[in-house]
PDB file of N, CA, C and O in Angstrom:
ATOM      1  N   MET A   1     244.858 267.494  13.937  1.00  0.00           N
ATOM      2  CA  MET A   1     243.862 268.385  14.470  1.00  0.00           C
ATOM      3  C   MET A   1     243.497 267.907  15.873  1.00  0.00           C
ATOM      4  O   MET A   1     243.462 266.706  16.143  1.00  0.00           O
ATOM      5  N   VAL A   2     243.232 268.847  16.746  1.00  0.00           N
ATOM      6  CA  VAL A   2     242.907 268.513  18.129  1.00  0.00           C
ATOM      7  C   VAL A   2     241.521 269.052  18.479  1.00  0.00           C
ATOM      8  O   VAL A   2     241.224 270.227  18.265  1.00  0.00           O
ATOM      9  N   ASP A   3     240.687 268.175  19.017  1.00  0.00           N
ATOM     10  CA  ASP A   3     239.396 268.566  19.557  1.00  0.00           C
ATOM     11  C   ASP A   3     239.574 268.592  21.076  1.00  0.00           C
ATOM     12  O   ASP A   3     239.410 267.572  21.745  1.00  0.00           O
ATOM     13  N   TRP A   4     239.908 269.756  21.606  1.00  0.00           N
ATOM     14  CA  TRP A   4     240.222 269.904  23.017  1.00  0.00           C
ATOM     15  C   TRP A   4     239.025 269.595  23.898  1.00  0.00           C
ATOM     16  O   TRP A   4     239.177 268.991  24.959  1.00  0.00           O
ATOM     17  N   ALA A   5     237.834 270.002  23.471  1.00  0.00           N
ATOM     18  CA  ALA A   5     236.636 269.821  24.288  1.00  0.00           C
ATOM     19  C   ALA A   5     236.305 268.347  24.496  1.00  0.00           C
ATOM     20  O   ALA A   5     235.901 267.946  25.588  1.00  0.00           O
ATOM     21  N   ASN A   6     236.476 267.545  23.457  1.00  0.00           N
ATOM     22  CA  ASN A   6     236.134 266.121  23.540  1.00  0.00           C
ATOM     23  C   ASN A   6     237.353 265.212  23.699  1.00  0.00           C
ATOM     24  O   ASN A   6     237.229 263.987  23.686  1.00  0.00           O
ATOM     25  N   LYS A   7     238.530 265.819  23.849  1.00  0.00           N
ATOM     26  CA  LYS A   7     239.780 265.085  24.040  1.00  0.00           C
ATOM     27  C   LYS A   7     240.013 264.049  22.940  1.00  0.00           C
ATOM     28  O   LYS A   7     240.185 262.858  23.199  1.00  0.00           O
ATOM     29  N   VAL A   8     240.012 264.548  21.707  1.00  0.00           N
ATOM     30  CA  VAL A   8     240.276 263.689  20.561  1.00  0.00           C
ATOM     31  C   VAL A   8     241.406 264.304  19.748  1.00  0.00           C
ATOM     32  O   VAL A   8     241.371 265.485  19.401  1.00  0.00           O
ATOM     33  N   LEU A   9     242.419 263.474  19.447  1.00  0.00           N
ATOM     34  CA  LEU A   9     243.502 263.884  18.557  1.00  0.00           C
ATOM     35  C   LEU A   9     243.282 263.170  17.229  1.00  0.00           C
ATOM     36  O   LEU A   9     243.297 261.941  17.164  1.00  0.00           O
ATOM     37  N   PHE A  10     243.079 263.947  16.178  1.00  0.00           N
ATOM     38  CA  PHE A  10     242.867 263.382  14.853  1.00  0.00           C
ATOM     39  C   PHE A  10     244.183 263.393  14.083  1.00  0.00           C
ATOM     40  O   PHE A  10     244.841 264.427  13.968  1.00  0.00           O
ATOM     41  N   VAL A  11     244.549 262.245  13.566  1.00  0.00           N
ATOM     42  CA  VAL A  11     245.679 262.140  12.648  1.00  0.00           C
ATOM     43  C   VAL A  11     245.057 262.126  11.261  1.00  0.00           C
ATOM     44  O   VAL A  11     244.322 261.201  10.915  1.00  0.00           O
ATOM     45  N   LEU A  12     245.349 263.146  10.470  1.00  0.00           N
ATOM     46  CA  LEU A  12     244.754 263.279   9.146  1.00  0.00           C
ATOM     47  C   LEU A  12     245.751 262.839   8.085  1.00  0.00           C
ATOM     48  O   LEU A  12     246.926 263.204   8.125  1.00  0.00           O
ATOM     49  N   GLU A  13     245.266 262.055   7.145  1.00  0.00           N
ATOM     50  CA  GLU A  13     246.114 261.590   6.043  1.00  0.00           C
ATOM     51  C   GLU A  13     245.349 261.722   4.740  1.00  0.00           C
ATOM     52  O   GLU A  13     244.177 261.357   4.651  1.00  0.00           O
ATOM     53  N   SER A  14     246.009 262.234   3.757  1.00  0.00           N
ATOM     54  CA  SER A  14     245.435 262.356   2.423  1.00  0.00           C
ATOM     55  C   SER A  14     246.273 261.523   1.463  1.00  0.00           C
ATOM     56  O   SER A  14     247.493 261.672   1.393  1.00  0.00           O
ATOM     57  N   LYS A  15     245.609 260.653   0.733  1.00  0.00           N
ATOM     58  CA  LYS A  15     246.284 259.822  -0.261  1.00  0.00           C
ATOM     59  C   LYS A  15     245.707 260.122  -1.633  1.00  0.00           C
ATOM     60  O   LYS A  15     244.490 260.191  -1.806  1.00  0.00           O
ATOM     61  N   HIS A  16     246.580 260.297  -2.595  1.00  0.00           N
ATOM     62  CA  HIS A  16     246.181 260.457  -3.990  1.00  0.00           C
ATOM     63  C   HIS A  16     246.722 259.251  -4.735  1.00  0.00           C
ATOM     64  O   HIS A  16     247.913 258.946  -4.663  1.00  0.00           O
ATOM     65  N   THR A  17     245.850 258.575  -5.441  1.00  0.00           N
ATOM     66  CA  THR A  17     246.254 257.342  -6.101  1.00  0.00           C
ATOM     67  C   THR A  17     245.534 257.218  -7.438  1.00  0.00           C
ATOM     68  O   THR A  17     244.516 257.868  -7.673  1.00  0.00           O
ATOM     69  N   LEU A  18     246.070 256.387  -8.294  1.00  0.00           N
ATOM     70  CA  LEU A  18     245.412 256.126  -9.571  1.00  0.00           C
ATOM     71  C   LEU A  18     244.038 255.529  -9.312  1.00  0.00           C
ATOM     72  O   LEU A  18     243.905 254.589  -8.529  1.00  0.00           O
ATOM     73  N   ASP A  19     243.030 256.063  -9.957  1.00  0.00           N
ATOM     74  CA  ASP A  19     241.677 255.590  -9.693  1.00  0.00           C
ATOM     75  C   ASP A  19     241.057 254.832 -10.863  1.00  0.00           C
ATOM     76  O   ASP A  19     239.834 254.759 -10.984  1.00  0.00           O
ATOM     77  N   GLN A  20     241.913 254.264 -11.729  1.00  0.00           N
ATOM     78  CA  GLN A  20     241.388 253.452 -12.815  1.00  0.00           C
ATOM     79  C   GLN A  20     240.925 252.077 -12.331  1.00  0.00           C
ATOM     80  O   GLN A  20     240.084 251.447 -12.973  1.00  0.00           O
ATOM     81  N   ARG A  21     241.463 251.612 -11.214  1.00  0.00           N
ATOM     82  CA  ARG A  21     241.061 250.319 -10.661  1.00  0.00           C
ATOM     83  C   ARG A  21     239.924 250.517  -9.671  1.00  0.00           C
ATOM     84  O   ARG A  21     239.837 251.554  -9.014  1.00  0.00           O
ATOM     85  N   ARG A  22     239.052 249.520  -9.565  1.00  0.00           N
ATOM     86  CA  ARG A  22     237.899 249.616  -8.667  1.00  0.00           C
ATOM     87  C   ARG A  22     238.314 249.709  -7.194  1.00  0.00           C
ATOM     88  O   ARG A  22     237.610 250.319  -6.389  1.00  0.00           O
ATOM     89  N   ASP A  23     239.434 249.117  -6.848  1.00  0.00           N
ATOM     90  CA  ASP A  23     239.845 249.065  -5.442  1.00  0.00           C
ATOM     91  C   ASP A  23     240.809 250.183  -5.058  1.00  0.00           C
ATOM     92  O   ASP A  23     241.553 250.049  -4.087  1.00  0.00           O
ATOM     93  N   TYR A  24     240.804 251.291  -5.812  1.00  0.00           N
ATOM     94  CA  TYR A  24     241.751 252.374  -5.523  1.00  0.00           C
ATOM     95  C   TYR A  24     241.583 252.903  -4.102  1.00  0.00           C
ATOM     96  O   TYR A  24     242.571 253.199  -3.429  1.00  0.00           O
ATOM     97  N   ARG A  25     240.330 253.025  -3.640  1.00  0.00           N
ATOM     98  CA  ARG A  25     240.089 253.571  -2.302  1.00  0.00           C
ATOM     99  C   ARG A  25     240.612 252.639  -1.223  1.00  0.00           C
ATOM    100  O   ARG A  25     241.282 253.075  -0.287  1.00  0.00           O
ATOM    101  N   GLU A  26     240.303 251.348  -1.356  1.00  0.00           N
ATOM    102  CA  GLU A  26     240.771 250.362  -0.379  1.00  0.00           C
ATOM    103  C   GLU A  26     242.293 250.305  -0.360  1.00  0.00           C
ATOM    104  O   GLU A  26     242.906 250.171   0.699  1.00  0.00           O
ATOM    105  N   TRP A  27     242.888 250.408  -1.527  1.00  0.00           N
ATOM    106  CA  TRP A  27     244.352 250.375  -1.632  1.00  0.00           C
ATOM    107  C   TRP A  27     244.957 251.604  -0.951  1.00  0.00           C
ATOM    108  O   TRP A  27     245.948 251.485  -0.230  1.00  0.00           O
ATOM    109  N   GLY A  28     244.374 252.772  -1.171  1.00  0.00           N
ATOM    110  CA  GLY A  28     244.860 253.991  -0.531  1.00  0.00           C
ATOM    111  C   GLY A  28     244.706 253.951   0.978  1.00  0.00           C
ATOM    112  O   GLY A  28     245.603 254.365   1.712  1.00  0.00           O
ATOM    113  N   GLU A  29     243.552 253.444   1.448  1.00  0.00           N
ATOM    114  CA  GLU A  29     243.327 253.321   2.892  1.00  0.00           C
ATOM    115  C   GLU A  29     244.328 252.360   3.518  1.00  0.00           C
ATOM    116  O   GLU A  29     244.879 252.631   4.585  1.00  0.00           O
ATOM    117  N   SER A  30     244.556 251.245   2.852  1.00  0.00           N
ATOM    118  CA  SER A  30     245.500 250.243   3.361  1.00  0.00           C
ATOM    119  C   SER A  30     246.905 250.822   3.491  1.00  0.00           C
ATOM    120  O   SER A  30     247.585 250.595   4.492  1.00  0.00           O
ATOM    121  N   ARG A  31     247.336 251.566   2.480  1.00  0.00           N
ATOM    122  CA  ARG A  31     248.666 252.199   2.534  1.00  0.00           C
ATOM    123  C   ARG A  31     248.744 253.199   3.676  1.00  0.00           C
ATOM    124  O   ARG A  31     249.744 253.244   4.392  1.00  0.00           O
ATOM    125  N   ALA A  32     247.706 253.999   3.853  1.00  0.00           N
ATOM    126  CA  ALA A  32     247.701 255.013   4.915  1.00  0.00           C
ATOM    127  C   ALA A  32     247.714 254.367   6.294  1.00  0.00           C
ATOM    128  O   ALA A  32     248.447 254.811   7.178  1.00  0.00           O
ATOM    129  N   LYS A  33     246.905 253.315   6.488  1.00  0.00           N
ATOM    130  CA  LYS A  33     246.881 252.626   7.777  1.00  0.00           C
ATOM    131  C   LYS A  33     248.236 252.023   8.102  1.00  0.00           C
ATOM    132  O   LYS A  33     248.702 252.119   9.237  1.00  0.00           O
ATOM    133  N   ALA A  34     248.872 251.402   7.114  1.00  0.00           N
ATOM    134  CA  ALA A  34     250.203 250.814   7.331  1.00  0.00           C
ATOM    135  C   ALA A  34     251.231 251.897   7.632  1.00  0.00           C
ATOM    136  O   ALA A  34     252.100 251.715   8.485  1.00  0.00           O
ATOM    137  N   GLN A  35     251.134 253.007   6.941  1.00  0.00           N
ATOM    138  CA  GLN A  35     252.085 254.106   7.119  1.00  0.00           C
ATOM    139  C   GLN A  35     251.989 254.712   8.517  1.00  0.00           C
ATOM    140  O   GLN A  35     253.007 255.096   9.095  1.00  0.00           O
ATOM    141  N   HIS A  36     250.788 254.801   9.062  1.00  0.00           N
ATOM    142  CA  HIS A  36     250.587 255.492  10.336  1.00  0.00           C
ATOM    143  C   HIS A  36     250.329 254.556  11.505  1.00  0.00           C
ATOM    144  O   HIS A  36     250.023 255.014  12.606  1.00  0.00           O
ATOM    145  N   ASP A  37     250.446 253.268  11.285  1.00  0.00           N
ATOM    146  CA  ASP A  37     250.153 252.283  12.327  1.00  0.00           C
ATOM    147  C   ASP A  37     250.968 252.522  13.597  1.00  0.00           C
ATOM    148  O   ASP A  37     250.403 252.563  14.691  1.00  0.00           O
ATOM    149  N   VAL A  38     252.260 252.677  13.471  1.00  0.00           N
ATOM    150  CA  VAL A  38     253.119 252.858  14.649  1.00  0.00           C
ATOM    151  C   VAL A  38     252.786 254.167  15.354  1.00  0.00           C
ATOM    152  O   VAL A  38     252.726 254.213  16.582  1.00  0.00           O
ATOM    153  N   LEU A  39     252.571 255.220  14.591  1.00  0.00           N
ATOM    154  CA  LEU A  39     252.242 256.522  15.184  1.00  0.00           C
ATOM    155  C   LEU A  39     250.945 256.449  15.982  1.00  0.00           C
ATOM    156  O   LEU A  39     250.898 256.880  17.134  1.00  0.00           O
ATOM    157  N   VAL A  40     249.894 255.907  15.373  1.00  0.00           N
ATOM    158  CA  VAL A  40     248.591 255.842  16.032  1.00  0.00           C
ATOM    159  C   VAL A  40     248.655 254.953  17.270  1.00  0.00           C
ATOM    160  O   VAL A  40     248.117 255.312  18.317  1.00  0.00           O
ATOM    161  N   LYS A  41     249.307 253.797  17.161  1.00  0.00           N
ATOM    162  CA  LYS A  41     249.425 252.902  18.314  1.00  0.00           C
ATOM    163  C   LYS A  41     250.236 253.543  19.434  1.00  0.00           C
ATOM    164  O   LYS A  41     249.898 253.392  20.608  1.00  0.00           O
ATOM    165  N   SER A  42     251.297 254.251  19.085  1.00  0.00           N
ATOM    166  CA  SER A  42     252.126 254.914  20.102  1.00  0.00           C
ATOM    167  C   SER A  42     251.357 256.024  20.805  1.00  0.00           C
ATOM    168  O   SER A  42     251.406 256.135  22.030  1.00  0.00           O
ATOM    169  N   LEU A  43     250.653 256.843  20.041  1.00  0.00           N
ATOM    170  CA  LEU A  43     249.850 257.912  20.642  1.00  0.00           C
ATOM    171  C   LEU A  43     248.741 257.340  21.512  1.00  0.00           C
ATOM    172  O   LEU A  43     248.443 257.874  22.581  1.00  0.00           O
ATOM    173  N   ASP A  44     248.130 256.251  21.053  1.00  0.00           N
ATOM    174  CA  ASP A  44     247.079 255.606  21.837  1.00  0.00           C
ATOM    175  C   ASP A  44     247.624 255.069  23.155  1.00  0.00           C
ATOM    176  O   ASP A  44     246.963 255.172  24.188  1.00  0.00           O
ATOM    177  N   LYS A  45     248.822 254.499  23.126  1.00  0.00           N
ATOM    178  CA  LYS A  45     249.449 253.974  24.346  1.00  0.00           C
ATOM    179  C   LYS A  45     249.718 255.116  25.330  1.00  0.00           C
ATOM    180  O   LYS A  45     249.449 254.985  26.524  1.00  0.00           O
ATOM    181  N   VAL A  46     250.242 256.221  24.835  1.00  0.00           N
ATOM    182  CA  VAL A  46     250.507 257.378  25.696  1.00  0.00           C
ATOM    183  C   VAL A  46     249.191 257.905  26.282  1.00  0.00           C
ATOM    184  O   VAL A  46     249.128 258.253  27.461  1.00  0.00           O
ATOM    185  N   ALA A  47     248.145 257.959  25.454  1.00  0.00           N
ATOM    186  CA  ALA A  47     246.847 258.455  25.931  1.00  0.00           C
ATOM    187  C   ALA A  47     246.277 257.553  27.014  1.00  0.00           C
ATOM    188  O   ALA A  47     245.710 258.041  27.991  1.00  0.00           O
ATOM    189  N   ARG A  48     246.424 256.230  26.849  1.00  0.00           N
ATOM    190  CA  ARG A  48     245.886 255.296  27.849  1.00  0.00           C
ATOM    191  C   ARG A  48     246.652 255.374  29.165  1.00  0.00           C
ATOM    192  O   ARG A  48     246.089 255.087  30.221  1.00  0.00           O
ATOM    193  N   GLU A  49     247.920 255.756  29.119  1.00  0.00           N
ATOM    194  CA  GLU A  49     248.749 255.813  30.328  1.00  0.00           C
ATOM    195  C   GLU A  49     248.774 257.197  30.966  1.00  0.00           C
ATOM    196  O   GLU A  49     249.464 257.405  31.964  1.00  0.00           O
ATOM    197  N   ALA A  50     248.028 258.145  30.401  1.00  0.00           N
ATOM    198  CA  ALA A  50     248.038 259.516  30.913  1.00  0.00           C
ATOM    199  C   ALA A  50     247.417 259.587  32.306  1.00  0.00           C
ATOM    200  O   ALA A  50     246.521 258.817  32.652  1.00  0.00           O
ATOM    201  N   GLU A  51     247.916 260.528  33.085  1.00  0.00           N
ATOM    202  CA  GLU A  51     247.442 260.734  34.454  1.00  0.00           C
ATOM    203  C   GLU A  51     247.254 262.223  34.703  1.00  0.00           C
ATOM    204  O   GLU A  51     247.498 263.053  33.827  1.00  0.00           O
ATOM    205  N   ASP A  52     246.820 262.540  35.902  1.00  0.00           N
ATOM    206  CA  ASP A  52     246.728 263.920  36.383  1.00  0.00           C
ATOM    207  C   ASP A  52     245.848 264.801  35.500  1.00  0.00           C
ATOM    208  O   ASP A  52     246.235 265.913  35.142  1.00  0.00           O
ATOM    209  N   GLY A  53     244.671 264.304  35.155  1.00  0.00           N
ATOM    210  CA  GLY A  53     243.741 265.107  34.367  1.00  0.00           C
ATOM    211  C   GLY A  53     243.942 265.031  32.874  1.00  0.00           C
ATOM    212  O   GLY A  53     243.170 265.622  32.118  1.00  0.00           O
ATOM    213  N   ASN A  54     244.948 264.325  32.435  1.00  0.00           N
ATOM    214  CA  ASN A  54     245.215 264.195  31.008  1.00  0.00           C
ATOM    215  C   ASN A  54     244.682 262.890  30.432  1.00  0.00           C
ATOM    216  O   ASN A  54     244.899 262.591  29.258  1.00  0.00           O
ATOM    217  N   GLU A  55     243.982 262.113  31.259  1.00  0.00           N
ATOM    218  CA  GLU A  55     243.463 260.841  30.767  1.00  0.00           C
ATOM    219  C   GLU A  55     242.189 261.069  29.944  1.00  0.00           C
ATOM    220  O   GLU A  55     241.598 262.149  29.970  1.00  0.00           O
ATOM    221  N   GLY A  56     241.788 260.033  29.222  1.00  0.00           N
ATOM    222  CA  GLY A  56     240.544 260.091  28.470  1.00  0.00           C
ATOM    223  C   GLY A  56     240.677 260.527  27.024  1.00  0.00           C
ATOM    224  O   GLY A  56     239.673 260.690  26.331  1.00  0.00           O
ATOM    225  N   TRP A  57     241.902 260.718  26.561  1.00  0.00           N
ATOM    226  CA  TRP A  57     242.099 261.123  25.176  1.00  0.00           C
ATOM    227  C   TRP A  57     241.917 259.940  24.230  1.00  0.00           C
ATOM    228  O   TRP A  57     242.251 258.802  24.560  1.00  0.00           O
ATOM    229  N   LYS A  58     241.383 260.232  23.054  1.00  0.00           N
ATOM    230  CA  LYS A  58     241.234 259.240  21.992  1.00  0.00           C
ATOM    231  C   LYS A  58     242.034 259.680  20.780  1.00  0.00           C
ATOM    232  O   LYS A  58     242.156 260.872  20.496  1.00  0.00           O
ATOM    233  N   ILE A  59     242.577 258.702  20.070  1.00  0.00           N
ATOM    234  CA  ILE A  59     243.343 258.963  18.858  1.00  0.00           C
ATOM    235  C   ILE A  59     242.560 258.381  17.683  1.00  0.00           C
ATOM    236  O   ILE A  59     242.172 257.213  17.708  1.00  0.00           O
ATOM    237  N   LYS A  60     242.333 259.194  16.663  1.00  0.00           N
ATOM    238  CA  LYS A  60     241.581 258.715  15.503  1.00  0.00           C
ATOM    239  C   LYS A  60     242.320 259.074  14.220  1.00  0.00           C
ATOM    240  O   LYS A  60     242.706 260.223  14.003  1.00  0.00           O
ATOM    241  N   LEU A  61     242.506 258.069  13.380  1.00  0.00           N
ATOM    242  CA  LEU A  61     243.104 258.262  12.061  1.00  0.00           C
ATOM    243  C   LEU A  61     241.978 258.461  11.061  1.00  0.00           C
ATOM    244  O   LEU A  61     241.124 257.589  10.897  1.00  0.00           O
ATOM    245  N   LEU A  62     241.977 259.605  10.395  1.00  0.00           N
ATOM    246  CA  LEU A  62     241.009 259.881   9.340  1.00  0.00           C
ATOM    247  C   LEU A  62     241.751 259.942   8.017  1.00  0.00           C
ATOM    248  O   LEU A  62     242.710 260.698   7.861  1.00  0.00           O
ATOM    249  N   ILE A  63     241.297 259.137   7.069  1.00  0.00           N
ATOM    250  CA  ILE A  63     241.975 259.007   5.786  1.00  0.00           C
ATOM    251  C   ILE A  63     241.081 259.570   4.692  1.00  0.00           C
ATOM    252  O   ILE A  63     239.914 259.197   4.569  1.00  0.00           O
ATOM    253  N   PHE A  64     241.641 260.465   3.908  1.00  0.00           N
ATOM    254  CA  PHE A  64     240.969 261.011   2.737  1.00  0.00           C
ATOM    255  C   PHE A  64     241.693 260.466   1.513  1.00  0.00           C
ATOM    256  O   PHE A  64     242.882 260.721   1.322  1.00  0.00           O
ATOM    257  N   VAL A  65     240.968 259.714   0.684  1.00  0.00           N
ATOM    258  CA  VAL A  65     241.569 259.136  -0.512  1.00  0.00           C
ATOM    259  C   VAL A  65     240.939 259.799  -1.733  1.00  0.00           C
ATOM    260  O   VAL A  65     239.719 259.803  -1.898  1.00  0.00           O
ATOM    261  N   GLY A  66     241.775 260.346  -2.565  1.00  0.00           N
ATOM    262  CA  GLY A  66     241.313 260.948  -3.808  1.00  0.00           C
ATOM    263  C   GLY A  66     242.024 260.310  -4.982  1.00  0.00           C
ATOM    264  O   GLY A  66     243.218 260.018  -4.922  1.00  0.00           O
ATOM    265  N   GLY A  67     241.285 260.100  -6.035  1.00  0.00           N
ATOM    266  CA  GLY A  67     241.869 259.527  -7.245  1.00  0.00           C
ATOM    267  C   GLY A  67     242.462 260.611  -8.128  1.00  0.00           C
ATOM    268  O   GLY A  67     242.041 261.766  -8.074  1.00  0.00           O
ATOM    269  N   THR A  68     243.425 260.241  -8.927  1.00  0.00           N
ATOM    270  CA  THR A  68     244.083 261.212  -9.803  1.00  0.00           C
ATOM    271  C   THR A  68     243.145 261.760 -10.865  1.00  0.00           C
ATOM    272  O   THR A  68     243.408 262.820 -11.432  1.00  0.00           O
ATOM    273  N   SER A  69     242.058 261.058 -11.142  1.00  0.00           N
ATOM    274  CA  SER A  69     241.056 261.546 -12.109  1.00  0.00           C
ATOM    275  C   SER A  69     239.928 262.280 -11.413  1.00  0.00           C
ATOM    276  O   SER A  69     238.945 262.652 -12.053  1.00  0.00           O
ATOM    277  N   GLY A  70     240.052 262.492 -10.124  1.00  0.00           N
ATOM    278  CA  GLY A  70     239.068 263.251  -9.376  1.00  0.00           C
ATOM    279  C   GLY A  70     238.068 262.426  -8.584  1.00  0.00           C
ATOM    280  O   GLY A  70     237.137 262.985  -8.003  1.00  0.00           O
ATOM    281  N   SER A  71     238.237 261.115  -8.547  1.00  0.00           N
ATOM    282  CA  SER A  71     237.312 260.263  -7.805  1.00  0.00           C
ATOM    283  C   SER A  71     237.482 260.455  -6.304  1.00  0.00           C
ATOM    284  O   SER A  71     238.599 260.533  -5.792  1.00  0.00           O
ATOM    285  N   VAL A  72     236.345 260.529  -5.612  1.00  0.00           N
ATOM    286  CA  VAL A  72     236.328 260.603  -4.153  1.00  0.00           C
ATOM    287  C   VAL A  72     235.115 259.801  -3.693  1.00  0.00           C
ATOM    288  O   VAL A  72     234.033 259.917  -4.270  1.00  0.00           O
ATOM    289  N   ASN A  73     235.295 258.995  -2.663  1.00  0.00           N
ATOM    290  CA  ASN A  73     234.167 258.271  -2.104  1.00  0.00           C
ATOM    291  C   ASN A  73     233.383 259.257  -1.240  1.00  0.00           C
ATOM    292  O   ASN A  73     233.861 259.692  -0.192  1.00  0.00           O
ATOM    293  N   VAL A  74     232.196 259.599  -1.680  1.00  0.00           N
ATOM    294  CA  VAL A  74     231.405 260.649  -1.042  1.00  0.00           C
ATOM    295  C   VAL A  74     231.044 260.278   0.389  1.00  0.00           C
ATOM    296  O   VAL A  74     231.142 261.120   1.282  1.00  0.00           O
ATOM    297  N   LYS A  75     230.630 259.045   0.626  1.00  0.00           N
ATOM    298  CA  LYS A  75     230.246 258.641   1.981  1.00  0.00           C
ATOM    299  C   LYS A  75     231.426 258.744   2.937  1.00  0.00           C
ATOM    300  O   LYS A  75     231.290 259.270   4.041  1.00  0.00           O
ATOM    301  N   MET A  76     232.584 258.244   2.515  1.00  0.00           N
ATOM    302  CA  MET A  76     233.774 258.299   3.367  1.00  0.00           C
ATOM    303  C   MET A  76     234.163 259.755   3.652  1.00  0.00           C
ATOM    304  O   MET A  76     234.482 260.106   4.788  1.00  0.00           O
ATOM    305  N   PHE A  77     234.134 260.596   2.617  1.00  0.00           N
ATOM    306  CA  PHE A  77     234.470 262.005   2.783  1.00  0.00           C
ATOM    307  C   PHE A  77     233.504 262.664   3.767  1.00  0.00           C
ATOM    308  O   PHE A  77     233.930 263.359   4.689  1.00  0.00           O
ATOM    309  N   ASN A  78     232.205 262.444   3.568  1.00  0.00           N
ATOM    310  CA  ASN A  78     231.198 263.048   4.457  1.00  0.00           C
ATOM    311  C   ASN A  78     231.317 262.525   5.884  1.00  0.00           C
ATOM    312  O   ASN A  78     231.156 263.288   6.837  1.00  0.00           O
ATOM    313  N   ASP A  79     231.595 261.235   6.041  1.00  0.00           N
ATOM    314  CA  ASP A  79     231.787 260.670   7.386  1.00  0.00           C
ATOM    315  C   ASP A  79     232.973 261.327   8.085  1.00  0.00           C
ATOM    316  O   ASP A  79     232.899 261.651   9.271  1.00  0.00           O
ATOM    317  N   ASN A  80     234.064 261.523   7.353  1.00  0.00           N
ATOM    318  CA  ASN A  80     235.253 262.170   7.933  1.00  0.00           C
ATOM    319  C   ASN A  80     234.955 263.623   8.313  1.00  0.00           C
ATOM    320  O   ASN A  80     235.367 264.090   9.374  1.00  0.00           O
ATOM    321  N   MET A  81     234.238 264.330   7.441  1.00  0.00           N
ATOM    322  CA  MET A  81     233.909 265.716   7.742  1.00  0.00           C
ATOM    323  C   MET A  81     232.985 265.812   8.955  1.00  0.00           C
ATOM    324  O   MET A  81     233.116 266.728   9.767  1.00  0.00           O
ATOM    325  N   GLN A  82     232.058 264.874   9.078  1.00  0.00           N
ATOM    326  CA  GLN A  82     231.172 264.853  10.246  1.00  0.00           C
ATOM    327  C   GLN A  82     231.981 264.566  11.511  1.00  0.00           C
ATOM    328  O   GLN A  82     231.749 265.181  12.552  1.00  0.00           O
ATOM    329  N   GLU A  83     232.922 263.638  11.420  1.00  0.00           N
ATOM    330  CA  GLU A  83     233.782 263.316  12.571  1.00  0.00           C
ATOM    331  C   GLU A  83     234.563 264.552  13.021  1.00  0.00           C
ATOM    332  O   GLU A  83     234.800 264.750  14.213  1.00  0.00           O
ATOM    333  N   LEU A  84     234.961 265.386  12.043  1.00  0.00           N
ATOM    334  CA  LEU A  84     235.698 266.608  12.350  1.00  0.00           C
ATOM    335  C   LEU A  84     234.773 267.762  12.721  1.00  0.00           C
ATOM    336  O   LEU A  84     235.240 268.861  13.021  1.00  0.00           O
ATOM    337  N   GLN A  85     233.465 267.520  12.701  1.00  0.00           N
ATOM    338  CA  GLN A  85     232.455 268.504  13.014  1.00  0.00           C
ATOM    339  C   GLN A  85     232.487 269.686  12.047  1.00  0.00           C
ATOM    340  O   GLN A  85     232.297 270.839  12.434  1.00  0.00           O
ATOM    341  N   VAL A  86     232.734 269.360  10.771  1.00  0.00           N
ATOM    342  CA  VAL A  86     232.703 270.349   9.704  1.00  0.00           C
ATOM    343  C   VAL A  86     231.392 270.167   8.967  1.00  0.00           C
ATOM    344  O   VAL A  86     231.127 269.099   8.414  1.00  0.00           O
ATOM    345  N   LEU A  87     230.581 271.197   8.958  1.00  0.00           N
ATOM    346  CA  LEU A  87     229.268 271.099   8.308  1.00  0.00           C
ATOM    347  C   LEU A  87     229.384 271.410   6.832  1.00  0.00           C
ATOM    348  O   LEU A  87     228.385 271.379   6.113  1.00  0.00           O
TER     349      LEU A  87
END
């Protein structure tokens, strides 16, 4: 998703994982960060080197983790939705 007005490129990732363990959310976030590390770092490097009016862009990885039994961390979900300016 692109926020053209604020020059933010959001990389969105959704992970579904078994939620019987207490650390399911942390495990899902860790997998998503590792999976997208090269992409986010590469986009960030391009954004930092931009010129001619294209500078100032930010890259943000937003991770949504849902458990197979329906678990969702409400605070994390709400924080991500606020970041996306979804009311």
